[in-house]
N, CA, C and O of each residue as an XYZ file, in Angstrom:
880
protein
N      23.801     82.831    -63.416
C      23.774     81.812    -64.021
C      23.425     80.305    -63.327
O      24.087     79.832    -62.403
N      22.356     79.702    -63.899
C      22.299     78.087    -63.189
C      23.525     77.506    -63.802
O      24.369     77.968    -64.570
N      23.295     75.845    -62.976
C      24.136     74.895    -63.246
C      23.928     74.513    -65.010
O      24.876     74.201    -65.730
N      22.923     74.586    -65.341
C      22.559     74.175    -66.763
C      23.242     75.003    -67.669
O      23.971     74.538    -68.545
N      23.001     76.490    -67.470
C      23.944     77.257    -68.219
C      25.304     76.966    -68.153
O      25.962     76.532    -69.099
N      25.726     77.203    -67.039
C      27.385     76.918    -66.928
C      27.758     75.791    -67.535
O      28.814     75.851    -68.165
N      27.054     74.561    -67.513
C      27.320     73.526    -68.266
C      27.347     73.437    -69.627
O      28.139     72.694    -70.208
N      26.491     74.179    -70.231
C      26.595     74.642    -71.716
C      27.415     75.764    -72.219
O      27.649     75.989    -73.406
N      27.870     76.515    -71.102
C      29.103     77.428    -71.557
C      30.483     77.059    -71.668
O      31.280     77.723    -72.331
N      30.835     75.864    -70.948
C      31.892     75.303    -70.705
C      32.582     74.689    -72.057
O      32.127     73.739    -72.695
N      33.793     75.436    -72.372
C      34.117     74.615    -73.041
C      35.710     74.421    -72.890
O      36.130     74.884    -71.830
N      36.596     73.892    -73.641
C      38.316     73.718    -73.307
C      38.911     75.113    -74.311
O      39.108     75.171    -75.525
N      39.028     75.809    -73.588
C      39.489     77.038    -74.197
C      41.081     77.156    -74.002
O      41.701     77.078    -72.941
N      41.696     77.411    -75.592
C      43.072     77.139    -75.859
C      43.680     78.722    -76.238
O      44.675     78.708    -76.962
N      43.304     79.717    -75.925
C      43.674     80.998    -76.160
C      43.441     81.894    -75.132
O      42.327     82.411    -75.213
N      44.122     82.260    -74.182
C      43.795     82.835    -72.858
C      44.641     84.768    -73.010
O      45.721     85.137    -73.470
N      43.673     85.404    -72.477
C      44.264     86.871    -72.624
C      45.303     87.018    -71.308
O      44.991     86.316    -70.346
N      46.364     87.755    -71.178
C      47.441     87.480    -70.407
C      47.132     88.205    -68.928
O      47.980     88.303    -68.041
N      45.789     88.680    -68.835
C      45.456     89.318    -67.624
C      45.434     88.536    -66.242
O      44.857     87.450    -66.291
N      45.887     88.856    -65.204
C      46.110     87.955    -63.897
C      44.555     87.891    -63.489
O      43.584     88.593    -63.771
N      44.739     86.771    -62.720
C      43.527     86.472    -61.935
C      43.658     86.816    -60.546
O      44.845     86.831    -60.219
N      43.013     87.045    -59.781
C      43.487     87.450    -58.462
C      43.390     86.365    -57.712
O      42.377     85.667    -57.746
N      44.389     86.100    -56.974
C      44.297     84.974    -55.886
C      43.368     84.556    -55.118
O      43.182     83.373    -54.835
N      42.645     85.604    -54.683
C      41.571     85.310    -54.048
C      40.346     84.511    -54.422
O      39.486     83.832    -53.863
N      40.767     85.028    -55.971
C      39.424     84.239    -56.719
C      39.787     82.895    -57.137
O      38.912     82.046    -57.304
N      40.969     82.655    -57.311
C      41.488     81.413    -57.352
C      41.145     80.141    -56.327
O      40.756     78.990    -56.523
N      41.570     81.118    -54.825
C      40.884     80.182    -53.808
C      39.494     80.055    -53.509
O      38.986     79.124    -52.883
N      38.905     81.053    -53.999
C      37.306     80.911    -53.721
C      36.887     79.835    -54.752
O      36.012     79.049    -54.390
N      37.357     79.720    -55.874
C      36.606     78.573    -56.615
C      37.198     77.308    -56.240
O      36.365     76.411    -56.116
N      38.781     76.876    -55.956
C      38.970     75.833    -55.492
C      38.577     75.404    -54.043
O      38.830     74.256    -53.677
N      37.932     76.340    -53.164
C      37.592     75.935    -51.912
C      36.083     75.526    -51.892
O      35.511     74.637    -51.261
N      35.565     76.563    -52.886
C      34.004     76.094    -52.978
C      33.829     74.526    -53.572
O      32.965     73.718    -53.233
N      34.846     74.347    -54.505
C      34.886     73.060    -55.290
C      34.951     71.901    -54.347
O      34.937     70.765    -54.822
N      35.022     72.090    -52.993
C      35.364     70.819    -52.144
C      33.968     70.371    -51.485
O      33.780     69.623    -50.526
N      33.131     70.994    -52.220
C      31.521     69.978    -52.131
C      31.293     69.258    -53.337
O      30.183     68.943    -53.766
N      32.469     68.994    -53.901
C      32.281     67.673    -54.953
C      32.213     66.306    -54.460
O      33.008     66.034    -53.561
N      31.531     65.510    -54.810
C      31.584     64.358    -54.301
C      32.525     63.127    -54.308
O      32.656     62.623    -55.423
N      33.051     62.674    -53.530
C      33.930     61.566    -53.427
C      33.458     60.274    -52.397
O      33.049     60.465    -51.252
N      33.577     59.116    -52.942
C      33.372     57.853    -52.245
C      33.958     58.085    -50.737
O      35.057     58.576    -50.480
N      32.991     57.626    -49.801
C      33.340     57.795    -48.433
C      33.675     59.013    -47.901
O      33.930     59.206    -46.712
N      33.678     59.941    -48.880
C      34.143     61.315    -48.478
C      35.662     61.203    -48.051
O      36.107     61.416    -46.923
N      36.252     60.888    -48.991
C      37.811     60.481    -48.919
C      38.645     61.897    -49.342
O      39.731     62.264    -48.894
N      37.851     62.528    -50.277
C      38.269     63.953    -51.043
C      39.916     63.441    -50.907
O      40.618     63.685    -49.925
N      40.288     62.798    -51.927
C      41.670     62.405    -52.406
C      42.425     63.183    -53.276
O      43.554     62.855    -53.641
N      41.654     64.558    -53.747
C      42.504     65.491    -54.328
C      43.614     66.420    -53.423
O      43.495     66.863    -52.281
N      44.435     66.503    -54.131
C      45.608     67.392    -53.746
C      45.834     68.763    -54.536
O      46.499     68.396    -55.504
N      45.693     69.783    -54.622
C      45.739     70.810    -55.800
C      46.848     71.471    -55.665
O      47.243     71.387    -54.502
N      47.621     72.175    -56.419
C      48.539     72.915    -56.532
C      48.203     74.111    -57.579
O      48.020     73.885    -58.775
N      48.140     75.435    -56.992
C      48.143     76.584    -58.071
C      49.020     77.540    -58.269
O      49.412     78.274    -57.363
N      49.516     77.635    -59.831
C      50.729     78.241    -59.878
C      50.265     79.588    -60.762
O      49.315     79.621    -61.545
N      51.119     80.624    -60.461
C      51.048     81.854    -61.323
C      52.360     82.592    -60.917
O      53.192     82.272    -60.068
N      52.311     83.839    -61.886
C      53.525     84.704    -61.833
C      54.894     83.706    -62.025
O      55.052     82.776    -62.816
N      55.748     84.210    -61.083
C      57.223     83.519    -61.333
C      57.380     82.145    -61.355
O      58.197     81.651    -62.133
N      56.614     81.347    -60.500
C      56.895     80.028    -60.448
C      56.258     79.451    -61.939
O      56.869     78.723    -62.722
N      55.134     79.874    -62.078
C      54.285     79.313    -63.138
C      55.244     79.635    -64.290
O      55.248     78.883    -65.264
N      56.040     80.676    -64.249
C      56.858     81.286    -65.800
C      58.367     80.407    -65.614
O      59.172     80.498    -66.541
N      58.647     79.743    -64.660
C      59.895     78.873    -64.262
C      59.204     77.379    -64.927
O      59.902     76.597    -65.573
N      58.159     77.208    -64.731
C      58.180     75.765    -64.856
C      57.635     75.533    -66.439
O      57.658     74.406    -66.933
N      57.127     76.746    -67.208
C      56.794     76.731    -68.299
C      58.486     76.763    -69.302
O      58.746     76.394    -70.447
N      59.143     77.239    -68.462
C      60.589     77.497    -69.272
C      61.476     76.166    -69.387
O      62.409     75.995    -70.172
N      61.006     75.294    -68.472
C      61.584     73.944    -67.985
C      61.011     72.953    -69.482
O      61.653     72.346    -70.339
N      59.595     73.148    -69.280
C      59.097     72.072    -70.036
C      59.484     72.686    -71.714
O      59.707     71.813    -72.553
N      59.550     74.056    -72.132
C      59.933     74.444    -73.373
C      61.428     73.914    -73.685
O      61.789     73.606    -74.821
N      62.223     73.850    -72.584
C      63.808     73.172    -73.020
C      63.530     71.542    -72.763
O      64.551     70.872    -72.915
N      62.898     71.141    -72.572
C      62.508     69.923    -73.012
C      61.076     69.109    -73.752
O      60.271     68.302    -73.287
N      61.188     69.627    -74.841
C      60.021     69.341    -75.765
C      59.636     67.847    -76.051
O      58.469     67.551    -76.309
N      60.867     66.695    -75.991
C      60.120     65.263    -75.918
C      59.393     64.978    -74.683
O      58.762     63.923    -74.628
N      59.396     65.720    -73.754
C      58.538     65.353    -72.361
C      59.556     64.002    -71.674
O      60.711     63.719    -71.992
N      58.865     63.478    -70.876
C      59.281     62.156    -69.914
C      58.260     61.114    -69.878
O      57.080     61.307    -70.171
N      58.785     59.950    -69.489
C      57.896     58.714    -69.441
C      56.743     59.167    -68.683
O      57.003     59.758    -67.635
N      55.365     58.994    -69.036
C      54.397     58.904    -68.297
C      54.403     58.163    -67.496
O      55.208     57.232    -67.497
N      53.410     58.359    -66.455
C      53.162     57.252    -65.542
C      51.981     56.462    -65.492
O      51.745     55.686    -64.565
N      51.151     56.661    -66.576
C      49.748     56.436    -67.048
C      49.456     57.003    -68.395
O      49.687     58.097    -68.912
N      48.756     55.686    -68.881
C      48.151     56.116    -70.485
C      46.990     57.069    -70.246
O      46.112     56.850    -69.411
N      47.041     58.174    -71.056
C      46.274     59.295    -70.980
C      44.584     58.294    -71.842
O      43.440     58.176    -71.404
N      45.272     57.745    -73.236
C      44.040     57.295    -73.614
C      44.638     55.378    -73.790
O      45.812     55.015    -73.732
N      43.481     54.515    -73.992
C      43.997     52.997    -73.777
C      44.709     52.909    -75.346
O      44.508     53.553    -76.375
N      45.562     51.876    -75.028
C      46.425     51.549    -76.357
C      45.442     50.791    -77.776
O      44.466     50.054    -77.638
N      45.918     51.142    -78.790
C      44.583     50.961    -79.798
C      43.254     50.948    -79.752
O      42.557     49.940    -79.868
N      42.797     52.285    -79.549
C      41.807     52.939    -79.284
C      40.771     52.464    -80.331
O      40.975     52.601    -81.537
N      39.786     51.966    -79.884
C      38.468     51.475    -81.006
C      37.153     52.461    -81.067
O      36.729     53.409    -80.405
N      36.853     51.914    -81.915
C      35.501     53.072    -82.257
C      34.507     52.484    -81.172
O      34.607     51.389    -80.618
N      33.551     53.421    -80.992
C      33.277     54.844    -81.436
C      34.500     55.924    -80.884
O      34.734     57.012    -81.410
N      35.144     55.416    -79.822
C      35.832     56.332    -79.024
C      37.114     56.458    -79.644
O      37.985     57.109    -79.066
N      37.389     55.797    -80.992
C      38.464     56.350    -81.881
C      37.856     57.578    -82.648
O      38.251     58.721    -82.420
N      37.155     57.375    -83.307
C      36.442     58.205    -84.279
C      36.155     59.510    -83.564
O      36.550     60.598    -83.983
N      35.504     59.351    -82.551
C      35.660     60.629    -81.507
C      36.502     61.365    -81.108
O      36.244     62.495    -80.695
N      37.722     60.845    -81.157
C      39.202     61.385    -80.682
C      39.389     62.292    -82.274
O      39.352     63.522    -82.310
N      39.578     61.468    -83.453
C      40.169     61.818    -84.623
C      39.111     63.476    -84.932
O      39.464     64.614    -85.242
N      38.043     62.992    -84.718
C      36.812     64.362    -84.993
C      37.058     65.240    -84.382
O      36.864     66.296    -84.984
N      37.503     65.361    -83.175
C      37.868     66.614    -82.261
C      39.470     67.214    -82.714
O      39.687     68.396    -82.983
N      40.506     66.123    -82.728
C      41.457     66.815    -83.549
C      41.145     67.377    -84.576
O      41.405     68.580    -84.614
N      40.644     66.904    -85.491
C      40.465     67.676    -86.824
C      39.701     68.759    -87.017
O      39.846     69.534    -87.963
N      38.709     68.877    -85.976
C      38.107     70.052    -85.785
C      38.748     70.703    -85.019
O      38.223     71.813    -85.111
N      39.563     70.777    -84.289
C      40.371     71.572    -83.695
C      41.439     72.185    -84.292
O      41.769     73.334    -83.997
N      42.057     71.460    -85.175
C      42.921     72.250    -86.469
C      42.416     73.016    -87.524
O      43.058     73.809    -88.213
N      40.903     72.657    -87.637
C      40.395     73.034    -88.744
C      40.161     74.600    -88.177
O      40.366     75.480    -89.013
N      39.786     74.988    -86.952
C      39.775     76.216    -86.513
C      40.920     77.184    -86.769
O      40.703     78.383    -86.940
N      42.159     76.647    -86.795
C      43.479     77.357    -87.091
C      44.035     77.169    -88.324
O      45.198     77.539    -88.489
N      43.579     76.788    -89.003
C      43.904     76.572    -90.331
C      45.293     75.591    -90.466
O      46.384     75.902    -90.943
N      45.023     74.789    -90.100
C      46.078     73.815    -89.791
C      46.075     72.330    -90.608
O      45.506     71.397    -90.040
N      46.648     72.112    -91.825
C      46.284     70.571    -92.140
C      46.742     69.351    -91.682
O      47.776     69.274    -91.018
N      46.020     68.314    -91.997
C      46.771     67.300    -91.445
C      47.943     66.997    -91.537
O      48.591     66.520    -90.606
N      48.494     67.287    -92.956
C      49.643     66.858    -93.509
C      51.076     67.874    -92.925
O      52.260     67.632    -93.161
N      50.468     69.140    -92.046
C      51.596     69.852    -91.495
C      51.745     69.653    -90.246
O      51.164     70.221    -89.321
N      52.790     68.567    -90.194
C      53.093     67.763    -88.725
C      53.788     68.967    -87.821
O      53.541     69.051    -86.618
N      54.622     69.832    -88.453
C      55.431     70.800    -87.552
C      54.537     71.534    -87.055
O      54.539     71.525    -85.824
N      53.544     72.355    -87.676
C      52.379     73.049    -87.303
C      51.599     72.458    -85.961
O      51.452     73.028    -84.880
N      51.127     71.091    -86.378
C      50.247     70.705    -85.452
C      51.331     70.215    -83.851
O      50.806     69.887    -82.787
N      52.504     70.269    -84.024
C      53.232     69.928    -82.861
C      53.666     71.279    -82.287
O      54.157     71.477    -81.176
N      53.474     71.909    -82.961
C      53.648     73.812    -82.136
C      52.572     73.999    -81.803
O      52.599     74.853    -80.917
N      51.173     73.547    -82.095
C      50.432     73.918    -81.126
C      49.860     72.954    -80.533
O      48.660     73.105    -80.308
N      50.456     71.787    -80.135
C      50.772     70.824    -79.020
C      51.432     71.256    -78.260
O      50.929     71.179    -77.139
N      52.339     71.691    -78.284
C      53.386     72.709    -77.421
C      52.813     73.710    -76.771
O      53.408     74.102    -75.767
N      51.715     74.289    -77.097
C      50.913     75.306    -76.260
C      50.310     74.788    -75.205
O      49.739     75.496    -74.375
N      50.380     73.441    -75.126
C      49.644     73.188    -73.879
C      51.070     73.397    -72.554
O      50.859     73.664    -71.371
N      52.103     73.240    -73.027
C      53.057     73.776    -71.879
C      53.341     75.057    -71.568
O      54.087     75.417    -70.657
N      52.745     75.755    -72.326
C      52.321     77.189    -71.995
C      51.229     77.813    -71.670
O      51.114     79.039    -71.648
N      50.032     76.700    -71.296
C      49.014     76.782    -70.712
C      48.183     77.587    -71.257
O      47.296     78.236    -70.702
N      48.548     77.541    -72.674
C      47.883     78.586    -73.964
C      47.713     79.875    -73.290
O      46.630     80.458    -73.318
N      48.703     80.325    -72.707
C      48.681     82.022    -72.524
C      48.139     81.886    -71.175
O      48.616     82.907    -70.680
N      47.534     81.384    -70.324
C      46.513     81.534    -69.132
C      47.374     81.952    -67.920
O      48.418     81.328    -67.726
N      47.095     82.748    -67.260
C      48.003     83.101    -66.096
C      47.820     82.473    -65.059
O      48.146     83.015    -64.002
N      47.171     80.972    -65.044
C      47.076     80.525    -63.377
C      47.138     79.185    -64.367
O      46.566     79.030    -65.446
N      48.029     78.251    -63.642
C      48.018     76.631    -64.132
C      47.819     76.044    -62.592
O      48.317     76.435    -61.537
N      46.763     74.794    -62.907
C      46.583     74.334    -61.644
C      46.786     72.224    -62.073
O      46.493     71.529    -63.047
N      47.179     72.057    -61.235
C      47.721     70.401    -61.103
C      46.865     69.759    -60.095
O      46.655     70.371    -59.048
N      46.271     68.437    -60.308
C      45.436     67.714    -59.345
C      46.279     66.570    -59.120
O      47.038     66.144    -59.991
N      46.165     66.051    -57.955
C      47.293     64.998    -57.451
C      46.780     64.187    -56.524
O      46.209     64.720    -55.572
N      46.849     62.964    -56.578
C      46.425     62.150    -55.712
C      47.580     61.192    -54.999
O      48.778     61.115    -55.270
N      46.815     60.496    -54.005
C      48.442     59.416    -53.316
C      48.290     58.556    -54.188
O      47.175     58.443    -54.699
N      49.356     57.722    -54.595
C      49.702     56.384    -55.386
C      49.034     55.442    -54.983
O      48.914     54.514    -55.782
N      48.352     55.303    -53.619
C      47.787     54.212    -53.228
C      46.419     54.224    -53.414
O      45.741     53.253    -53.075
N      45.904     55.274    -53.945
C      44.575     55.177    -54.691
C      44.154     54.614    -55.803
O      44.846     54.785    -56.808
N      42.998     53.859    -55.892
C      42.611     53.131    -57.218
C      41.752     54.099    -57.993
O      41.646     55.290    -57.698
N      40.982     53.353    -59.276
C      40.771     53.988    -60.101
C      39.064     54.959    -59.286
O      38.999     56.141    -59.625
N      38.224     54.600    -58.614
C      37.264     54.976    -58.072
C      37.737     56.590    -57.245
O      36.889     57.464    -57.067
N      39.070     56.744    -56.852
C      39.304     57.692    -56.528
C      39.809     59.129    -57.583
O      39.658     60.350    -57.535
N      40.541     58.038    -58.594
C      40.491     58.736    -59.702
C      39.526     59.694    -60.109
O      39.727     60.891    -60.312
N      38.437     59.050    -60.214
C      37.048     59.666    -60.872
C      36.735     60.552    -59.577
O      36.251     61.670    -59.755
N      36.941     60.185    -58.541
C      36.625     61.387    -57.486
C      37.338     62.599    -57.836
O      36.785     63.698    -57.813
N      38.489     62.438    -58.144
C      39.609     63.960    -58.418
C      38.688     64.458    -59.868
O      38.555     65.671    -60.026
N      38.194     63.705    -60.689
C      37.842     64.143    -62.001
C      36.559     64.953    -61.465
O      36.514     66.135    -61.806
N      35.453     64.434    -60.622
C      34.383     65.267    -60.194
C      34.698     66.429    -59.323
O      33.885     67.348    -59.223
N      35.974     66.443    -58.606
C      36.622     67.722    -58.295
C      36.849     68.614    -59.259
O      36.527     69.787    -59.072
N      37.413     68.225    -60.395
C      38.160     69.163    -61.730
C      36.682     69.718    -62.130
O      36.325     70.873    -61.894
N      35.904     68.775    -62.742
C      34.476     69.395    -63.285
C      33.914     70.595    -62.125
O      33.706     71.764    -62.452
N      33.754     70.162    -60.984
C      33.174     71.223    -60.226
C      34.201     72.399    -60.232
O      33.567     73.452    -60.171
N      35.209     72.563    -60.270
C      36.196     73.543    -60.220
C      35.800     74.436    -61.833
O      35.799     75.666    -61.851
N      35.549     73.776    -62.843
C      35.619     74.208    -64.251
C      34.247     74.832    -64.273
O      34.040     75.761    -65.053
N      33.305     74.395    -63.487
C      31.933     75.140    -63.714
C      31.643     76.192    -62.807
O      30.725     76.996    -62.966
N      32.561     76.175    -61.707
C      32.685     77.338    -60.903
C      33.608     78.339    -61.406
O      33.516     79.522    -61.078
N      34.585     77.846    -62.275
C      35.085     79.288    -63.186
C      34.313     79.653    -64.201
O      34.802     80.632    -64.764
N      33.183     79.244    -64.746
C      32.149     79.884    -65.697
C      31.465     80.474    -65.231
O      31.074     81.499    -65.789
N      30.973     80.081    -63.917
C      29.925     81.034    -62.934
C      30.502     82.425    -62.934
O      29.846     83.423    -63.234
N      31.989     82.432    -62.519
C      32.641     83.583    -62.218
C      33.258     84.424    -63.484
O      33.870     85.485    -63.364
N      33.038     83.883    -64.477
C      33.282     84.763    -65.932
C      34.839     84.010    -66.581
O      35.306     84.237    -67.697
N      35.308     83.278    -65.747
C      36.353     82.706    -66.235
C      36.287     81.426    -66.923
O      35.317     80.674    -66.822
N      37.463     81.146    -67.718
C      37.495     79.818    -68.753
C      38.667     78.570    -68.098
O      39.505     78.605    -67.197
N      38.333     77.792    -68.813
C      39.618     76.678    -68.264
C      39.889     75.872    -69.284
O      39.424     76.094    -70.402
N      40.718     74.778    -69.004
C      41.131     73.899    -70.202
C      41.854     72.562    -69.366
O      43.011     72.623    -68.950
N      41.124     71.556    -69.223
C      41.722     70.502    -68.355
C      43.019     69.915    -69.355
O      42.851     70.004    -70.571
N      43.898     69.507    -69.002
C      45.144     69.017    -69.579
C      46.099     68.111    -69.230
O      47.276     68.367    -68.975
N      45.478     66.866    -69.224
C      46.294     65.243    -69.245
C      47.495     65.596    -70.297
O      48.156     64.647    -70.718
N      47.781     66.808    -70.704
C      49.188     66.822    -71.436
C      50.075     66.719    -70.681
O      51.116     66.214    -71.102
N      49.981     67.207    -69.139
C      50.790     67.336    -68.075
C      51.440     65.663    -67.811
O      52.586     65.451    -67.412
N      50.620     64.794    -68.072
C      51.206     63.616    -67.897
C      52.463     63.349    -68.567
O      53.103     62.419    -68.077
N      53.025     63.991    -69.666
C      53.974     63.766    -70.381
C      55.204     64.428    -69.315
O      56.387     64.235    -69.596
N      54.840     65.171    -68.155
C      55.937     65.771    -67.256
C      55.980     65.563    -66.146
O      56.243     66.546    -65.452
N      55.797     64.487    -65.564
C      55.285     63.932    -64.010
C      56.582     64.197    -63.272
O      56.402     64.135    -62.056
N      57.851     64.478    -63.620
C      59.287     64.688    -62.992
C      59.036     66.150    -62.662
O      58.663     66.810    -61.692
N      59.430     66.358    -63.973
C      59.190     68.212    -63.973
C      58.239     69.012    -63.086
O      58.580     69.921    -62.329
N      56.777     68.469    -63.315
C      55.517     68.926    -62.350
C      55.938     68.676    -61.002
O      55.756     69.563    -60.168
N      56.517     67.510    -60.646
C      56.804     67.249    -59.294
C      57.644     67.954    -58.809
O      57.503     68.443    -57.688
N      58.574     68.129    -59.472
C      60.211     69.153    -58.948
C      59.316     70.626    -58.394
O      59.204     71.148    -57.285
N      58.810     70.945    -59.665
C      58.028     72.565    -59.506
C      57.194     72.473    -58.329
O      57.517     73.314    -57.490
N      56.226     71.733    -57.985
C      55.207     71.920    -57.041
C      55.612     71.107    -55.661
O      54.781     70.919    -54.772
N      56.723     70.730    -55.593
C      57.115     69.723    -54.432
C      56.350     68.670    -54.174
O      56.314     68.464    -52.961
N      55.726     67.920    -54.787
C      54.845     66.724    -54.807
C      55.384     65.897    -53.716
O      56.594     65.693    -53.820
N      54.920     65.472    -52.899
C      55.584     64.678    -52.405
C      55.875     63.023    -52.850
O      55.164     62.642    -53.781
N      56.580     62.280    -52.438
C      56.879     61.139    -53.539
C      55.834     59.884    -53.543
O      55.791     58.935    -54.326
N      55.013     60.177    -52.428
C      54.025     58.940    -52.281
C      52.572     59.532    -52.759
O      51.501     59.159    -52.281
N      52.717     60.465    -53.729
C      51.421     61.025    -54.218
C      52.197     61.607    -55.867
O      53.228     62.247    -56.077
N      51.260     61.093    -56.711
C      51.359     61.383    -58.220
C      50.573     62.312    -58.921
O      49.493     62.580    -58.394
N      50.864     62.900    -60.039
C      50.146     64.142    -60.903
C      49.059     63.382    -61.719
O      49.364     62.523    -62.546
N      48.225     63.615    -61.542
C      47.022     62.937    -62.359
C      46.609     64.229    -63.846
O      46.393     63.811    -64.984
N      46.587     65.344    -63.588
C      46.209     66.186    -64.619
C      46.196     67.698    -64.223
O      45.990     68.137    -63.092
N      46.443     68.386    -65.311
C      47.080     69.826    -65.210
C      45.774     70.889    -65.426
O      44.694     70.298    -65.434
N      45.711     72.081    -65.568
C      44.543     72.755    -65.847
C      44.725     74.129    -66.180
O      45.105     74.752    -65.188
N      44.586     74.919    -67.304
C      44.994     76.236    -67.616
C      43.537     77.141    -67.169
O      42.481     76.769    -67.679
N      43.526     78.231    -66.286
C      42.722     78.938    -66.005
C      42.788     80.374    -66.382
O      43.778     80.936    -65.914
N      42.122     81.007    -66.992
C      42.145     82.420    -66.909
C      40.918     83.409    -67.874
O      39.756     83.006    -67.832
N      41.102     84.146    -68.362
C      40.296     84.952    -69.199
C      40.334     84.585    -70.874
O      41.225     84.845    -71.683
N      39.360     84.060    -71.034
C      39.099     83.831    -72.584
C      39.495     84.852    -73.608
O      38.935     85.948    -73.601
N      40.615     84.509    -74.670
C      40.569     85.423    -75.816
C      39.381     85.180    -76.884
O      39.275     84.226    -77.654
N      38.356     86.483    -76.708
C      37.675     85.922    -77.539
C      37.570     86.123    -78.811
O      36.634     85.711    -79.495
N      38.664     86.866    -79.274
C      39.130     86.865    -80.705
C      39.840     85.770    -81.336
O      39.842     85.747    -82.567
N      40.412     84.908    -80.728
C      41.165     83.911    -81.198
C      40.279     82.719    -81.882
O      39.497     82.066    -81.192
N      40.423     82.507    -83.091
C      39.675     81.538    -83.859
C      39.503     80.092    -83.033
O      38.464     79.451    -82.874
N      40.480     79.866    -82.690
C      40.600     78.173    -81.755
C      39.498     78.364    -80.890
O      38.687     77.533    -81.297
N      38.985     78.966    -79.939
C      37.897     79.348    -78.993
C      36.859     79.141    -79.686
O      35.908     78.864    -78.954
N      36.488     79.153    -81.263
C      35.359     79.204    -81.725
C      34.804     77.220    -81.705
O      33.649     76.902    -81.987
N      35.687     76.363    -81.395
C      35.460     75.393    -81.263
C      34.243     74.923    -80.456
O      34.008     75.495    -79.391
N      33.584     74.098    -80.806
C      32.362     73.402    -79.944
C      32.396     72.114    -80.286
O      31.844     71.872    -81.360
N      32.935     71.073    -79.634
C      33.159     69.579    -79.777
C      31.707     69.137    -79.784
O      30.788     69.546    -79.074
N      31.697     68.226    -80.727
C      30.445     66.994    -81.482
C      30.175     66.169    -80.159
O      31.077     65.781    -79.417
N      28.682     65.925    -79.931
C      28.447     65.191    -78.977
C      27.445     64.089    -80.010
O      26.939     64.437    -81.077
N      27.345     62.984    -79.509
C      26.617     61.830    -80.014
C      25.185     61.875    -79.417
O      25.014     62.105    -78.220
N      24.130     61.644    -80.303
C      23.067     61.504    -79.774
C      22.731     60.679    -78.420
O      23.360     59.702    -78.011
N      21.806     61.175    -77.922
C      21.527     60.478    -76.600
C      21.001     58.432    -76.818
O      21.079     57.473    -76.050
N      20.676     58.540    -77.751
C      20.418     56.845    -78.223
C      21.751     56.467    -78.330
O      21.936     55.317    -77.932
N      22.779     57.063    -78.746
C      24.048     55.951    -78.817
C      24.521     55.814    -77.860
O      25.459     55.025    -77.977
N      24.369     56.252    -76.636
C      25.113     55.927    -75.459
C      23.980     55.883    -73.977
O      24.463     56.092    -72.864
N      23.092     55.710    -74.077
C      22.190     56.007    -73.023
C      20.920     54.842    -73.750
O      20.704     54.534    -74.922
N      20.267     54.418    -72.465
C      19.114     53.364    -72.547
C      18.002     53.955    -70.819
O      18.179     54.160    -69.618
N      17.143     53.977    -71.633
C      16.042     54.071    -70.113
C      14.916     52.953    -70.512
O      14.267     52.746    -71.537
N      15.000     52.205    -68.970
C      13.869     51.113    -68.977
C      12.582     51.294    -67.884
O      12.883     51.787    -66.797
N      11.486     51.005    -68.061
C      10.690     51.143    -67.028
C      10.029     52.244    -66.651
O       9.406     52.488    -65.617
N      10.313     53.109    -67.959
C       9.685     54.600    -67.512
C       8.469     54.629    -68.352
O       8.402     54.047    -69.435
N       7.520     55.311    -67.833
C       6.251     55.861    -68.869
C       6.455     56.447    -69.923
O       5.508     56.815    -70.618
């Protein structure tokens, strides 16, 4: 599999098989991803991988607190504008359509949202953190590291789902992973083997045409 194929194959998987992922394989992916770029080679990411009993304990704590906690940052800007607002709306509608949940069925939508707290059944939960003193450039570095992890996972037959949902549980996650006070949680990620029979995994989110977001000047 080449890089182009991995980019095309990667999707946000929201239903995993329970089969465990060997710890050696998880480390291989996380370690290989450290070739991701970062400004000034700061490598600002700090990563925690949970499986087995530690992961189950965290999921139990989250299930006992469905309302979450005050987040430390806004996942989306307030009063989201178009075309960003429309893209987010269409993504949500397309997602719930795959599992037959209409917009008016709020309880069912909330139950599906809560599946985030279960890592969608994945056997591995990853958390990506960074020093609180870092700024937006370093946040983007962590994002590039995460993308590299996701592509390396696809190359090895695994799937992932990046989850900024975990911004809703900063205190719970900090306690679970022993995160130092001078660091903060950026995002979580589910990792495991895709359930090929789950309808929700048929979702392929839409992409706007090239002309909607790019310009090229000075080319022949």
